[in-house]
Steps between C-alpha positions, in 0.01 A plus 500: 500500500701742705550854371858600429608861543670658198778716630590684178738794547371842394608643167538359150808296411558436130873440472592181318259216421168401655683239707749757629216720623319210665310602810493866400249718318617497136234718337230745608200689368529839330874475437718439197859386458765679293860376498430309819368809680144524630311809388137619504285388211412858418182615331331743268440866560328758283740730314229713340122518538478692171737297284339605174188599313478166315661156486878526543718287272877507534701590810863557598677590825840667536710726721634836386850635562392625843380150596138615489267220388252534214220303335375571148188353342249603238151461362383530141494879532735597786847432639557538873800507735487442876766585754578304816238700692230384258449844341374462143625720215329508161794498257297426186699636202325791329498346147396154623240321285226331704470125446239241603392419854392149399584264217279503189404156374187458291583266219468140379267253671281674754525839333184674389131443568395144592350326199648742247660210311370154420575234757848356452615778267818666623478871573740703290816599690541854368579702813826554689538403865635805683657451845443739787757778527796406719812699588857383439704659777873507573759728657795684351712584800253658742270616219184316395460390136149410381302414190181331380446317174196712415683830549822390330726758671774460760491742793757576768402647838780695667453521877737796530317726255123487527203269519444441130659377181650638182433372149724559199408409143709268285822646368876472521719649769711678237324835520276675747250589226421133430297465819184639656617561855348587835583826677870545591622204290788537253680248279859545394779267392279193530400576860160616629527729803243647739581835658296560814299823482655760732374856544634778724343822627594786733262485795618845619352651183134586569417448133590131537321409824159593634466373856135609523402260218784247551599555137845475341562662162745331262463591134424194282581265791385186314342331804152346510255438784595185687874520421717416799787746551776551754515847656861588586641821649863593427749549779470787751409782506212370286196385702196291415163652422251494785322167509760324285796290613821464304591161352135391521277356227176680410234462232408762240145639521325797344748508212469759226746576222718718725386429859484204737395413853656231721 
């Protein structure tokens, strides 16, 4: 039998039916079709090599008001957030109650030592099956809202304030005294409000700045090691301290009651 050359034009033609694309390549390897347009299949890539310290249960993705992308997920003892660059932040709330890494099920048939009961006698079902701790995650605007059944509290993570969460005890919004609040929170007229901590100092006063030790003195400043702050210099003729840049974020280190380092 004579061989017949197949003169099939280059490219993939998928418009219309199979009959309409007769004599043309209609499909190909490693491609996908979306709304009639050929696109790469795509594939997996690693977002984090250190996703967590234990099994992660519960995940959500969202974009903040600056269009930055985030992923949040948690284990039985930690809650993490990842930015688009894959940097992991431990945002575990301070009062969080640790749950269970794995489910607990040791009851009914199969529970206990083999041969403990007579053959055919049902084992007593006296225990409670406890599921592994999983996070319920959602967003409120650009903020993350999270909870676990074991902990029983609802937390909100505010991207604009700090890496962490605030917890308030049960109460009404009628009076400020009805709540146990985090630092800088007030409640008035049925509204809870957070006032960002702002402190000022005169860098020209030698009693406030010690360049030799990189120390800034602010009486009862209220900051803690690890706090992220924005260092801002007023308009001219004020100038920035050596080594510091105005409108730049720094982290608090070496904090005492009245002094800090950036």
